[in-house]
PAFILUM-866493 format. One line per 5 residues: their letters; for each residue y negated, z, x negated of N, C-alpha, C. Coordinates in nm, 3 decimals. Layout:
A> Y,Z,X,Y,Z,X,Y,Z,X | ...
END
This chain:
XXXXX> 5.436,5.220,-0.897,5.369,5.181,-1.022,5.316,5.040,-1.007 | 5.187,5.019,-1.041,5.124,4.887,-1.027,5.168,4.800,-1.143 | 5.239,4.692,-1.109,5.292,4.603,-1.213,5.197,4.490,-1.246 | 5.088,4.471,-1.165,4.996,4.361,-1.190,4.907,4.394,-1.308 | 4.874,4.291,-1.383,4.787,4.308,-1.498,4.643,4.321,-1.452
XXXXX> 4.564,4.404,-1.516,4.421,4.413,-1.478,4.352,4.282,-1.506 | 4.258,4.250,-1.417,4.185,4.123,-1.432,4.101,4.128,-1.558 | 4.109,4.020,-1.627,4.032,4.011,-1.751,3.884,4.006,-1.720 | 3.808,4.074,-1.800,3.664,4.072,-1.780,3.608,3.933,-1.807 | 3.509,3.899,-1.725,3.446,3.767,-1.742,3.358,3.767,-1.866
XXXXX> 3.394,3.678,-1.957,3.319,3.668,-2.081,3.192,3.588,-2.058 | 3.082,3.627,-2.120,2.958,3.549,-2.105,2.972,3.411,-2.167 | 2.910,3.315,-2.102,2.918,3.177,-2.151,2.849,3.167,-2.286 | 2.911,3.095,-2.379,2.848,3.081,-2.510,2.721,2.999,-2.498 | 2.624,3.031,-2.583,2.496,2.958,-2.583,2.519,2.816,-2.629
XXXXX> 2.450,2.720,-2.571,2.467,2.581,-2.614,2.423,2.563,-2.758 | 2.484,2.464,-2.819,2.454,2.435,-2.959,2.310,2.392,-2.974 | 2.243,2.446,-3.072,2.104,2.408,-3.098,2.003,2.490,-3.022 | 2.046,2.584,-2.930,1.951,2.664,-2.853,1.899,2.777,-2.940 | 1.769,2.809,-2.937,1.715,2.916,-3.021,1.761,3.052,-2.971
XXXXX> 1.791,3.141,-3.067,1.833,3.276,-3.032,1.715,3.356,-2.976 | 1.741,3.431,-2.867,1.637,3.509,-2.803,1.632,3.647,-2.868 | 1.514,3.683,-2.915,1.497,3.813,-2.978,1.417,3.907,-2.891 | 1.374,4.018,-2.953,1.298,4.119,-2.879,1.161,4.068,-2.837 | 1.103,3.975,-2.917,0.972,3.919,-2.881,0.980,3.839,-2.752
XXXXX> 1.088,3.759,-2.739,1.108,3.679,-2.618,1.129,3.770,-2.497 | 1.211,3.874,-2.511,1.237,3.966,-2.401,1.113,4.043,-2.360 | 1.029,4.078,-2.455,0.907,4.154,-2.424,0.801,4.067,-2.357 | 0.803,3.937,-2.383,0.699,3.849,-2.329,0.737,3.794,-2.193 | 0.868,3.770,-2.169,0.911,3.691,-2.053,0.875,3.756,-1.920
XXXXX> 0.910,3.884,-1.897,0.891,3.947,-1.766,0.745,3.961,-1.727 | 0.654,4.012,-1.813,0.512,4.018,-1.771,0.452,3.882,-1.742 | 0.486,3.784,-1.828,0.429,3.651,-1.808,0.476,3.591,-1.676 | 0.603,3.611,-1.641,0.654,3.554,-1.515,0.593,3.624,-1.394 | 0.571,3.756,-1.402,0.510,3.827,-1.289,0.367,3.779,-1.267
XXXXX> 0.290,3.769,-1.377,0.151,3.724,-1.365,0.146,3.580,-1.313 | 0.235,3.494,-1.366,0.236,3.355,-1.321,0.271,3.345,-1.173 | 0.366,3.428,-1.125,0.402,3.424,-0.983,0.285,3.467,-0.895 | 0.214,3.572,-0.936,0.100,3.621,-0.857,-0.011,3.517,-0.852 | -0.029,3.443,-0.963,-0.138,3.345,-0.970,-0.099,3.215,-0.901
XXXXX> 0.026,3.173,-0.912,0.066,3.040,-0.870,0.092,3.031,-0.720 | 0.139,3.140,-0.656,0.174,3.133,-0.513,0.054,3.093,-0.427 | -0.063,3.158,-0.438,-0.178,3.109,-0.357,-0.219,2.967,-0.390 | -0.209,2.933,-0.520,-0.245,2.795,-0.558,-0.149,2.695,-0.494 | -0.020,2.729,-0.489,0.078,2.637,-0.429,0.056,2.625,-0.278
XXXXX> 0.025,2.737,-0.210,-0.004,2.731,-0.067,-0.126,2.644,-0.039 | -0.233,2.666,-0.117,-0.353,2.582,-0.100,-0.324,2.436,-0.131 | -0.244,2.412,-0.234,-0.209,2.274,-0.271,-0.132,2.204,-0.159 | -0.032,2.272,-0.100,0.045,2.210,0.009,-0.043,2.182,0.130 | -0.136,2.273,0.162,-0.227,2.249,0.274,-0.318,2.130,0.247
XXXXX> -0.371,2.122,0.124,-0.457,2.008,0.090,-0.380,1.877,0.092 | -0.254,1.881,0.048,-0.171,1.759,0.051,-0.149,1.711,0.194 | -0.120,1.806,0.286,-0.100,1.768,0.426,-0.228,1.708,0.486 | -0.342,1.775,0.462,-0.469,1.722,0.514,-0.502,1.587,0.453 | -0.476,1.573,0.322,-0.503,1.445,0.257,-0.417,1.333,0.312
XXXXX> -0.291,1.361,0.344,-0.206,1.257,0.402,-0.258,1.214,0.539 | -0.298,1.313,0.621,-0.352,1.277,0.753,-0.479,1.194,0.739 | -0.570,1.235,0.651,-0.694,1.157,0.630,-0.662,1.019,0.575 | -0.565,1.009,0.485,-0.531,0.879,0.429,-0.476,0.784,0.535 | -0.388,0.836,0.623,-0.326,0.748,0.722,-0.419,0.713,0.837
XXXXX> -0.511,0.805,0.874,-0.593,0.782,0.993,-0.733,0.732,0.963 | -0.788,0.765,0.845,-0.929,0.732,0.818,-0.943,0.641,0.697 | -0.891,0.686,0.583,-0.920,0.615,0.458,-0.854,0.478,0.452 | -0.728,0.469,0.496,-0.661,0.340,0.484,-0.721,0.233,0.575 | -0.748,0.262,0.709,-0.818,0.160,0.789,-0.958,0.129,0.737
XXXXX> -1.032,0.232,0.695,-1.167,0.205,0.642,-1.160,0.123,0.515 | -1.063,0.151,0.430,-1.048,0.072,0.308,-1.013,-0.072,0.337 | -0.927,-0.095,0.436,-0.894,-0.234,0.471,-1.015,-0.308,0.525 | -1.093,-0.237,0.613,-1.214,-0.302,0.666,-1.313,-0.332,0.554 | -1.336,-0.235,0.465,-1.429,-0.258,0.354,-1.378,-0.367,0.261
XXXXX> -1.247,-0.373,0.240,-1.192,-0.478,0.156,-1.215,-0.616,0.217 | -1.194,-0.627,0.349,-1.217,-0.755,0.414,-1.364,-0.793,0.409 | -1.454,-0.695,0.435,-1.598,-0.723,0.429,-1.640,-0.761,0.288 | -1.586,-0.691,0.188,-1.619,-0.725,0.050,-1.572,-0.864,0.013 | -1.454,-0.900,0.058,-1.406,-1.036,0.030,-1.495,-1.141,0.098
XXXXX> -1.531,-1.111,0.226,-1.613,-1.208,0.300,-1.752,-1.222,0.240 | -1.808,-1.113,0.186,-1.946,-1.117,0.138,-1.958,-1.154,-0.010 | -1.859,-1.117,-0.091,-1.874,-1.133,-0.234,-1.771,-1.227,-0.296 | -1.646,-1.222,-0.252,-1.541,-1.297,-0.321,-1.538,-1.442,-0.275 | -1.530,-1.463,-0.144,-1.514,-1.599,-0.093,-1.633,-1.690,-0.125
XXXXX> -1.762,-1.641,-0.113,-1.871,-1.732,-0.154,-1.864,-1.768,-0.301 | -1.832,-1.672,-0.388,-1.824,-1.705,-0.531,-1.705,-1.796,-0.561 | -1.596,-1.776,-0.489,-1.482,-1.866,-0.509,-1.517,-2.009,-0.469 | -1.584,-2.020,-0.352,-1.625,-2.154,-0.308,-1.726,-2.216,-0.405 | -1.822,-2.134,-0.454,-1.920,-2.185,-0.550,-1.851,-2.229,-0.679
XXXXX> -1.758,-2.147,-0.728,-1.690,-2.186,-0.851,-1.602,-2.308,-0.833 | -1.535,-2.318,-0.715,-1.440,-2.428,-0.696,-1.510,-2.561,-0.672 | -1.617,-2.557,-0.592,-1.677,-2.683,-0.551,-1.805,-2.718,-0.626 | -1.860,-2.624,-0.706,-1.984,-2.654,-0.778,-1.965,-2.635,-0.928 | -1.928,-2.512,-0.969,-1.926,-2.482,-1.111,-1.814,-2.556,-1.184
XXXXX> -1.696,-2.566,-1.121,-1.586,-2.635,-1.189,-1.617,-2.783,-1.212 | -1.663,-2.858,-1.109,-1.699,-2.998,-1.138,-1.811,-3.012,-1.241 | -1.916,-2.925,-1.229,-2.025,-2.932,-1.327,-1.975,-2.896,-1.465 | -1.888,-2.795,-1.476,-1.833,-2.758,-1.606,-1.748,-2.868,-1.665 | -1.668,-2.936,-1.581,-1.588,-3.047,-1.634,-1.679,-3.160,-1.684
XXXXX> -1.784,-3.188,-1.607,-1.876,-3.294,-1.652,-1.945,-3.256,-1.782 | -1.994,-3.131,-1.791,-2.059,-3.087,-1.914,-1.960,-3.081,-2.031 | -1.836,-3.040,-2.004,-1.737,-3.040,-2.110,-1.708,-3.179,-2.163 | -1.695,-3.274,-2.071,-1.671,-3.411,-2.118,-1.791,-3.464,-2.195 | -1.914,-3.433,-2.147,-2.035,-3.478,-2.217,-2.046,-3.412,-2.355
XXXXX> -2.016,-3.282,-2.363,-2.019,-3.215,-2.492,-1.913,-3.267,-2.586 | -1.796,-3.300,-2.531,-1.692,-3.357,-2.616,-1.736,-3.490,-2.674 | -1.798,-3.572,-2.590,-1.841,-3.705,-2.637,-1.956,-3.694,-2.735 | -2.053,-3.605,-2.707,-2.174,-3.599,-2.789,-2.160,-3.509,-2.913 | -2.071,-3.407,-2.907,-2.064,-3.311,-3.017,-1.930,-3.313,-3.090
XXXXX> -1.821,-3.304,-3.015,-1.691,-3.286,-3.077,-1.650,-3.411,-3.156 | -1.665,-3.527,-3.095,-1.623,-3.651,-3.164,-1.705,-3.674,-3.291 | -1.841,-3.664,-3.288,-1.915,-3.679,-3.414,-1.882,-3.569,-3.515 | -1.868,-3.444,-3.469,-1.837,-3.336,-3.563,-1.700,-3.357,-3.626 | -1.604,-3.405,-3.549,-1.472,-3.433,-3.605,-1.480,-3.542,-3.710
XXXXX> -1.560,-3.645,-3.682,-1.570,-3.754,-3.779,-1.637,-3.705,-3.908 | -1.745,-3.623,-3.893,-1.814,-3.570,-4.012,-1.721,-3.479,-4.091 | -1.645,-3.393,-4.019,-1.553,-3.304,-4.090,-1.444,-3.381,-4.163 | -1.392,-3.486,-4.101,-1.281,-3.559,-4.161,-1.326,-3.643,-4.279 | -1.442,-3.710,-4.268,-1.481,-3.807,-4.370,-1.586,-3.756,-4.468
XXXXX> -1.647,-3.639,-4.442,-1.749,-3.590,-4.535,-1.719,-3.449,-4.584 | -1.698,-3.354,-4.492,-1.683,-3.216,-4.533,-1.550,-3.188,-4.601 | -1.442,-3.254,-4.557,-1.311,-3.229,-4.618,-1.307,-3.270,-4.765 | -1.350,-3.390,-4.802,-1.353,-3.422,-4.947,-1.447,-3.331,-5.025 | -1.565,-3.300,-4.968,-1.658,-3.212,-5.038,-1.599,-3.072,-5.056
XXXXX> -1.533,-3.019,-4.953,-1.471,-2.888,-4.963,-1.359,-2.885,-5.066 | -1.279,-2.989,-5.073,-1.174,-2.993,-5.174,-1.231,-2.991,-5.316 | -1.339,-3.067,-5.337,-1.402,-3.066,-5.469,-1.460,-2.931,-5.504 | -1.529,-2.867,-5.408,-1.586,-2.735,-5.435,-1.477,-2.631,-5.459 | -1.364,-2.641,-5.387,-1.254,-2.547,-5.409,-1.199,-2.560,-5.551
XXXXX> -1.181,-2.684,-5.600,-1.130,-2.703,-5.737,-1.236,-2.650,-5.837 | -1.368,-2.676,-5.826,-1.468,-2.619,-5.919,-1.464,-2.468,-5.916 | -1.454,-2.405,-5.783,-1.449,-2.260,-5.772,-1.325,-2.201,-5.837 | -1.209,-2.270,-5.829,-1.087,-2.219,-5.891,-1.100,-2.217,-6.042 | -1.157,-2.322,-6.097,-1.169,-2.329,-6.243,-1.272,-2.229,-6.295
XXXXX> -1.384,-2.214,-6.224,-1.494,-2.133,-6.275,-1.484,-1.986,-6.238 | -1.418,-1.951,-6.124,-1.420,-1.814,-6.075,-1.281,-1.751,-6.072 | -1.184,-1.818,-6.012,-1.054,-1.755,-5.987,-0.978,-1.730,-6.117 | -0.970,-1.830,-6.201,-0.892,-1.813,-6.325,-0.951,-1.704,-6.414 | -1.084,-1.699,-6.438,-1.138,-1.586,-6.517,-1.119,-1.452,-6.449
XXXXX> -1.133,-1.447,-6.314,-1.116,-1.321,-6.244,-0.973,-1.270,-6.253 | -0.875,-1.357,-6.245,-0.735,-1.317,-6.257,-0.707,-1.262,-6.397 | -0.759,-1.330,-6.496,-0.738,-1.280,-6.634,-0.804,-1.145,-6.655 | -0.926,-1.126,-6.605,-0.994,-0.998,-6.619,-0.918,-0.886,-6.549 | -0.867,-0.914,-6.428,-0.792,-0.811,-6.354,-0.661,-0.777,-6.424
XXXXX> -0.589,-0.879,-6.469,-0.455,-0.857,-6.525,-0.460,-0.785,-6.659 | -0.553,-0.821,-6.745,-0.551,-0.770,-6.882,-0.652,-0.659,-6.909 | -0.748,-0.634,-6.816,-0.849,-0.531,-6.840,-0.846,-0.424,-6.730 | -0.870,-0.468,-6.604,-0.887,-0.372,-6.496,-0.758,-0.302,-6.457 | -0.646,-0.374,-6.457,-0.520,-0.312,-6.417,-0.476,-0.200,-6.508
XXXXX> -0.476,-0.216,-6.643,-0.438,-0.101,-6.729,-0.533,0.018,-6.713 | -0.664,-0.010,-6.710,-0.759,0.100,-6.695,-0.739,0.170,-6.559 | -0.719,0.092,-6.452,-0.697,0.151,-6.320,-0.571,0.234,-6.313 | -0.463,0.192,-6.381,-0.340,0.272,-6.381,-0.365,0.408,-6.444 | -0.433,0.413,-6.556,-0.459,0.541,-6.620,-0.547,0.631,-6.535
XXXXX> -0.653,0.575,-6.480,-0.740,0.656,-6.395,-0.667,0.703,-6.269 | -0.585,0.617,-6.211,-0.512,0.655,-6.090,-0.411,0.765,-6.116 | -0.341,0.761,-6.233,-0.245,0.867,-6.265,-0.317,1.000,-6.284 | -0.431,0.998,-6.349,-0.509,1.122,-6.367,-0.556,1.179,-6.233 | -0.610,1.092,-6.148,-0.656,1.138,-6.018,-0.540,1.189,-5.931
XXXXX> -0.423,1.128,-5.941,-0.307,1.171,-5.863,-0.266,1.312,-5.898 | -0.250,1.343,-6.026,-0.209,1.476,-6.064,-0.317,1.580,-6.034 | -0.444,1.540,-6.053,-0.552,1.633,-6.020,-0.550,1.668,-5.871 | -0.538,1.567,-5.787,-0.533,1.591,-5.642,-0.409,1.668,-5.602 | -0.298,1.644,-5.667,-0.175,1.717,-5.634,-0.187,1.865,-5.667
XXXXX> -0.246,1.897,-5.782,-0.259,2.037,-5.822,-0.363,2.108,-5.737 | -0.475,2.039,-5.706,-0.585,2.105,-5.638,-0.569,2.111,-5.486 | -0.501,2.011,-5.426,-0.497,2.002,-5.279,-0.356,2.007,-5.222 | -0.262,1.932,-5.279,-0.130,1.918,-5.216,-0.051,2.047,-5.224 | -0.044,2.108,-5.342,0.036,2.230,-5.358,-0.020,2.346,-5.276
XXXXX> -0.153,2.373,-5.273,-0.203,2.479,-5.183,-0.179,2.448,-5.035 | -0.197,2.321,-4.996,-0.172,2.286,-4.857,-0.026,2.303,-4.820 | 0.066,2.270,-4.913,0.208,2.287,-4.887,0.244,2.434,-4.873 | 0.187,2.521,-4.959,0.213,2.664,-4.948,0.157,2.720,-4.817 | 0.036,2.678,-4.780,-0.022,2.723,-4.653,0.064,2.682,-4.535
XXXXX> 0.114,2.558,-4.536,0.199,2.510,-4.427,0.331,2.586,-4.422 | 0.392,2.610,-4.537,0.527,2.669,-4.538,0.525,2.817,-4.506 | 0.427,2.893,-4.556,0.432,3.039,-4.546,0.341,3.095,-4.436 | 0.249,3.016,-4.381,0.156,3.069,-4.281,0.166,2.992,-4.149 | 0.147,2.859,-4.157,0.138,2.781,-4.033,0.272,2.769,-3.962
XXXXX> 0.381,2.752,-4.036,0.512,2.737,-3.972,0.554,2.863,-3.897 | 0.547,2.986,-3.958,0.580,3.107,-3.879,0.487,3.128,-3.759 | 0.356,3.107,-3.780,0.265,3.121,-3.666,0.296,3.019,-3.557 | 0.331,2.898,-3.594,0.367,2.796,-3.496,0.493,2.832,-3.420 | 0.590,2.894,-3.489,0.711,2.935,-3.419,0.681,3.042,-3.314
XXXXX> 0.596,3.142,-3.353,0.559,3.245,-3.256,0.485,3.185,-3.137 | 0.389,3.096,-3.165,0.315,3.032,-3.056,0.407,2.944,-2.971 | 0.507,2.881,-3.034,0.600,2.799,-2.958,0.682,2.884,-2.862 | 0.725,3.004,-2.910,0.800,3.095,-2.821,0.714,3.137,-2.704 | 0.589,3.177,-2.734,0.498,3.220,-2.627,0.473,3.106,-2.529
XXXXX> 0.447,2.986,-2.582,0.421,2.871,-2.494,0.541,2.835,-2.410 | 0.663,2.844,-2.471,0.783,2.813,-2.393,0.803,2.912,-2.280 | 0.780,3.040,-2.309,0.795,3.141,-2.204,0.690,3.123,-2.094 | 0.565,3.092,-2.135,0.462,3.067,-2.033,0.498,2.947,-1.948 | 0.551,2.840,-2.011,0.592,2.721,-1.936,0.704,2.753,-1.838
XXXXX> 0.807,2.827,-1.887,0.918,2.863,-1.797,0.871,2.953,-1.683 | 0.777,3.046,-1.717,0.726,3.134,-1.612,0.650,3.056,-1.506 | 0.565,2.962,-1.551,0.492,2.880,-1.455,0.586,2.794,-1.372 | 0.690,2.742,-1.436,0.786,2.660,-1.361,0.858,2.742,-1.255 | 0.907,2.863,-1.291,0.974,2.947,-1.192,0.877,2.990,-1.082
XXXXX> 0.753,3.025,-1.123,0.656,3.066,-1.022,0.623,2.952,-0.926 | 0.611,2.829,-0.980,0.583,2.713,-0.893,0.698,2.688,-0.796 | 0.822,2.706,-0.844,0.937,2.686,-0.757,0.941,2.792,-0.646 | 0.917,2.920,-0.686,0.917,3.028,-0.587,0.802,3.009,-0.488 | 0.685,2.964,-0.539,0.573,2.938,-0.449,0.606,2.827,-0.350
XXXXX> 0.683,2.728,-0.393,0.727,2.624,-0.300,0.815,2.679,-0.190 | 0.908,2.769,-0.228,0.991,2.832,-0.125,0.905,2.912,-0.026 | 0.808,2.987,-0.080,0.721,3.066,0.006,0.639,2.976,0.098 | 0.588,2.864,0.040,0.509,2.772,0.121,0.592,2.709,0.233 | 0.715,2.669,0.200,0.801,2.612,0.305,0.835,2.716,0.412
XXXXX> 0.858,2.842,0.368,0.886,2.946,0.468,0.766,2.970,0.558 | 0.646,2.972,0.499,0.525,2.991,0.580,0.507,2.874,0.676 | 0.530,2.751,0.627,0.518,2.636,0.715,0.617,2.638,0.829 | 0.744,2.677,0.799,0.844,2.688,0.906,0.804,2.796,1.007 | 0.750,2.908,0.958,0.710,3.016,1.048,0.600,2.969,1.143
XXXXX> 0.496,2.904,1.088,0.389,2.858,1.175,0.436,2.746,1.267 | 0.526,2.660,1.218,0.579,2.556,1.306,0.659,2.614,1.422 | 0.744,2.715,1.390,0.821,2.780,1.497,0.730,2.853,1.594 | 0.627,2.921,1.538,0.532,2.992,1.625,0.458,2.895,1.716 | 0.415,2.781,1.662,0.345,2.682,1.743,0.437,2.623,1.849
XXXXX> 0.564,2.603,1.813,0.658,2.548,1.911,0.681,2.644,2.026 | 0.700,2.775,1.993,0.727,2.871,2.100,0.602,2.904,2.181 | 0.482,2.894,2.119,0.359,2.926,2.192,0.310,2.809,2.275 | 0.321,2.686,2.222,0.259,2.571,2.288,0.361,2.470,2.340 | 0.453,2.429,2.255,0.541,2.317,2.291,0.641,2.357,2.398
XXXXX> 0.711,2.471,2.376,0.813,2.511,2.472,0.756,2.544,2.610 | 0.641,2.617,2.623,0.584,2.636,2.757,0.546,2.505,2.825 | 0.487,2.413,2.747,0.450,2.284,2.807,0.574,2.208,2.851 | 0.679,2.210,2.768,0.802,2.141,2.805,0.865,2.205,2.928 | 0.869,2.340,2.931,0.928,2.407,3.047,0.846,2.378,3.174
XXXXX> 0.712,2.379,3.163,0.627,2.350,3.279,0.649,2.207,3.328 | 0.658,2.114,3.233,0.681,1.975,3.274,0.817,1.957,3.339 | 0.919,2.023,3.282,1.055,2.001,3.333,1.080,2.073,3.465 | 1.031,2.199,3.479,1.065,2.281,3.594,0.958,2.284,3.703 | 0.835,2.239,3.671,0.728,2.245,3.771,0.677,2.106,3.805
XXXXX> 0.628,2.035,3.701,0.563,1.907,3.729,0.662,1.800,3.775 | 0.782,1.797,3.719,0.879,1.695,3.759,0.923,1.712,3.904 | 0.964,1.834,3.950,0.996,1.848,4.094,0.878,1.820,4.185 | 0.758,1.866,4.146,0.640,1.838,4.228,0.614,1.688,4.236 | 0.629,1.620,4.122,0.611,1.475,4.122,0.712,1.404,4.209
XXXXX> 0.838,1.451,4.206,0.940,1.390,4.292,0.906,1.412,4.440 | 0.863,1.534,4.473,0.828,1.562,4.612,0.710,1.477,4.655 | 0.606,1.467,4.571,0.491,1.384,4.605,0.532,1.239,4.621 | 0.620,1.192,4.532,0.664,1.053,4.542,0.742,1.027,4.670 | 0.836,1.120,4.704,0.921,1.095,4.821,0.851,1.126,4.953
XXXXX> 0.761,1.225,4.955,0.701,1.269,5.081,0.569,1.199,5.109 | 0.490,1.173,5.003,0.355,1.122,5.024,0.343,0.976,4.983 | 0.381,0.947,4.858,0.349,0.815,4.803,0.429,0.703,4.870 | 0.561,0.721,4.883,0.642,0.616,4.943,0.609,0.592,5.090 | 0.597,0.699,5.176,0.554,0.670,5.314,0.416,0.607,5.320
XXXXX> 0.323,0.651,5.235,0.189,0.590,5.237,0.196,0.444,5.198 | 0.277,0.413,5.095,0.289,0.273,5.054,0.353,0.189,5.163 | 0.458,0.243,5.230,0.521,0.169,5.338,0.423,0.147,5.454 | 0.343,0.250,5.488,0.244,0.235,5.595,0.139,0.132,5.558 | 0.096,0.135,5.429,-0.004,0.037,5.384,0.052,-0.105,5.392
XXXXX> 0.177,-0.122,5.352,0.237,-0.256,5.361,0.249,-0.300,5.506 | 0.287,-0.207,5.598,0.296,-0.244,5.740,0.160,-0.281,5.797 | 0.056,-0.205,5.759,-0.080,-0.236,5.805,-0.124,-0.371,5.752 | -0.091,-0.399,5.627,-0.127,-0.529,5.570,-0.060,-0.644,5.642 | 0.070,-0.629,5.672,0.141,-0.735,5.744,0.081,-0.754,5.883
XXXXX> 0.052,-0.644,5.952,-0.008,-0.656,6.086,-0.145,-0.722,6.079 | -0.225,-0.685,5.977,-0.358,-0.746,5.965,-0.347,-0.895,5.936 | -0.251,-0.934,5.852,-0.232,-1.077,5.826,-0.188,-1.151,5.950 | -0.098,-1.089,6.028,-0.056,-1.154,6.151,-0.169,-1.167,6.251 | -0.258,-1.068,6.259,-0.372,-1.075,6.351,-0.474,-1.176,6.305
XXXXX> -0.496,-1.182,6.173,-0.601,-1.271,6.121,-0.555,-1.415,6.107 | -0.425,-1.443,6.112,-0.378,-1.580,6.095,-0.430,-1.671,6.207 | -0.420,-1.636,6.337,-0.477,-1.724,6.441,-0.627,-1.739,6.427 | -0.695,-1.631,6.388,-0.840,-1.640,6.371,-0.875,-1.740,6.262 | -0.801,-1.736,6.150,-0.827,-1.833,6.042,-0.800,-1.975,6.088
XXXXX> -0.692,-1.994,6.163,-0.663,-2.130,6.212,-0.774,-2.176,6.307 | -0.822,-2.087,6.396,-0.929,-2.127,6.489,-1.056,-2.162,6.414 | -1.091,-2.081,6.314,-1.211,-2.109,6.233,-1.196,-2.240,6.160 | -1.078,-2.268,6.104,-1.056,-2.393,6.033,-1.070,-2.514,6.126 | -1.012,-2.504,6.247,-1.023,-2.615,6.340,-1.167,-2.633,6.387
XXXXX> -1.238,-2.522,6.412,-1.378,-2.534,6.455,-1.463,-2.597,6.345 | -1.440,-2.562,6.221,-1.515,-2.619,6.112,-1.486,-2.768,6.098 | -1.357,-2.807,6.118,-1.323,-2.949,6.112,-1.389,-3.025,6.227 | -1.394,-2.964,6.348,-1.459,-3.032,6.461,-1.610,-3.048,6.437 | -1.675,-2.945,6.381,-1.819,-2.955,6.352,-1.845,-3.062,6.248
XXXXX> -1.763,-3.069,6.145,-1.780,-3.172,6.042,-1.760,-3.311,6.101 | -1.662,-3.325,6.193,-1.637,-3.455,6.255,-1.753,-3.496,6.344 | -1.812,-3.398,6.419,-1.926,-3.430,6.504,-2.050,-3.467,6.424 | -2.073,-3.402,6.314,-2.193,-3.427,6.234,-2.179,-3.548,6.143 | -2.065,-3.565,6.079,-2.048,-3.670,5.977,-1.959,-3.783,6.023
XXXXX> -1.889,-3.765,6.132,-1.797,-3.867,6.177,-1.663,-3.853,6.111 | -1.565,-3.932,6.160,-1.431,-3.927,6.102,-1.431,-3.992,5.965 | -1.363,-3.943,5.871,-1.359,-4.004,5.737,-1.290,-4.139,5.740 | -1.353,-4.239,5.674,-1.297,-4.374,5.669,-1.186,-4.381,5.566 | -1.083,-4.459,5.602,-0.973,-4.478,5.508,-1.012,-4.584,5.407
XXXXX> -0.973,-4.577,5.283,-1.007,-4.679,5.183,-0.945,-4.812,5.216 | -1.022,-4.922,5.175,-0.980,-5.059,5.209,-0.848,-5.093,5.146 | -0.834,-5.060,5.021,-0.708,-5.092,4.952,-0.591,-5.031,5.021 | -0.611,-4.911,5.071,-0.502,-4.845,5.140,-0.468,-4.917,5.269 | -0.575,-4.966,5.343,-0.548,-5.039,5.467,-0.475,-5.169,5.438
XXXXX> -0.522,-5.248,5.333,-0.454,-5.373,5.301,-0.311,-5.349,5.260 | -0.289,-5.241,5.181,-0.151,-5.211,5.141,-0.067,-5.176,5.261 | -0.132,-5.105,5.358,-0.057,-5.070,5.479,-0.022,-5.194,5.560 | -0.119,-5.297,5.563,-0.087,-5.422,5.634,0.019,-5.502,5.562 | 0.014,-5.500,5.427,0.110,-5.580,5.353,0.249,-5.520,5.356
XXXXX> 0.261,-5.391,5.365,0.393,-5.329,5.361,0.469,-5.362,5.488 | 0.596,-5.395,5.475,0.675,-5.424,5.595,0.700,-5.297,5.674 | 0.714,-5.317,5.801,0.740,-5.203,5.888,0.877,-5.145,5.865 | 0.886,-5.015,5.883,1.014,-4.949,5.862,1.109,-4.986,5.975 | 1.227,-5.032,5.945,1.321,-5.068,6.054,1.359,-4.946,6.133
XXXXX> 1.374,-4.971,6.263,1.414,-4.862,6.352,1.561,-4.830,6.332 | 1.593,-4.713,6.362,1.732,-4.672,6.347,1.820,-4.743,6.449 | 1.936,-4.783,6.404,2.030,-4.850,6.493,2.094,-4.753,6.588 | 2.108,-4.802,6.711,2.178,-4.722,6.812,2.286,-4.807,6.875 | 2.366,-4.747,6.958,2.473,-4.824,7.021,2.420,-4.922,7.124
XXXXX> 2.302,-4.892,7.182,2.247,-4.981,7.284,2.154,-5.088,7.230 | 2.125,-5.085,7.101,2.033,-5.185,7.047,2.107,-5.315,7.023 | 2.032,-5.424,7.033,2.094,-5.558,7.015,2.027,-5.629,6.898 | 2.027,-5.562,6.784,1.960,-5.621,6.666,2.059,-5.690,6.577 | 2.187,-5.682,6.599,2.283,-5.750,6.514,2.293,-5.897,6.555
XXXXX> 2.358,-5.973,6.466,2.372,-6.118,6.495,2.464,-6.146,6.609 | 2.562,-6.060,6.634,2.658,-6.084,6.740,2.600,-6.058,6.878 | 2.505,-5.958,6.885,2.452,-5.922,7.016,2.316,-5.979,7.040 | 2.258,-6.057,6.944,2.124,-6.111,6.962,2.132,-6.227,7.060 | 2.033,-6.230,7.151,2.028,-6.336,7.252,1.997,-6.469,7.185
END
């Protein structure tokens, strides 16, 4: 007899709080929309990934160096001359003109404003307050405001009955239900496009891996095998059998040629020196050098046991 309790069935996870309940409309819309979105989005995603790869290659190899070159040329032709013109011509001229305008216009205008226009403006403001503002305030407070309140209350209720209440009914009973249905459809279309885009990404990566593997086995691996098993041993044999003996023979020939040509060079050098001496004579030593040689004391000879240069053995 089996004493173990049967495993409890896995209960479905409760829906998160605030999530909309899925009805028959959602179930009827979701599957067709997702199938159509997958069929439409997969080719678009493959084309998009290919264009992105090509665009990256063009950006790194063509557009970025060309943009840097054009930027440097544009700076050299348009920015730097205008910067130099503004810094060394327009700025000093503008400072001079500003100082001249300040002296000729601002200082006199300030004096006129302070000593003439300000008192005149204060007087005109007080006449305007007495003649215009005070009567206007009284007219607004005691005449226009009561009349405006009555007219505004009438217009408010008229507009509320004619426009606000029909618009509120239209919004509550027609637009809100239609918006909910459209929101469900739009949400399902968005989810379908999102799933289709994700699946298309998986398909695109699988296609890219397939072509990469195919290219590696068709091109890279044969080239690597040929280099490792054919070209490398052949190169070693050529290096050990041909190149090194040839280099050693060339070095030996070079040494022998140098040894043969060394006496010839010495003979040519001596013959050229003899011809120069016969034609031009022996080169004269400079006078200063001769006088210095006469002035310099002679180098003492090395002492030997038989020499008698010491004071004890001098005759």
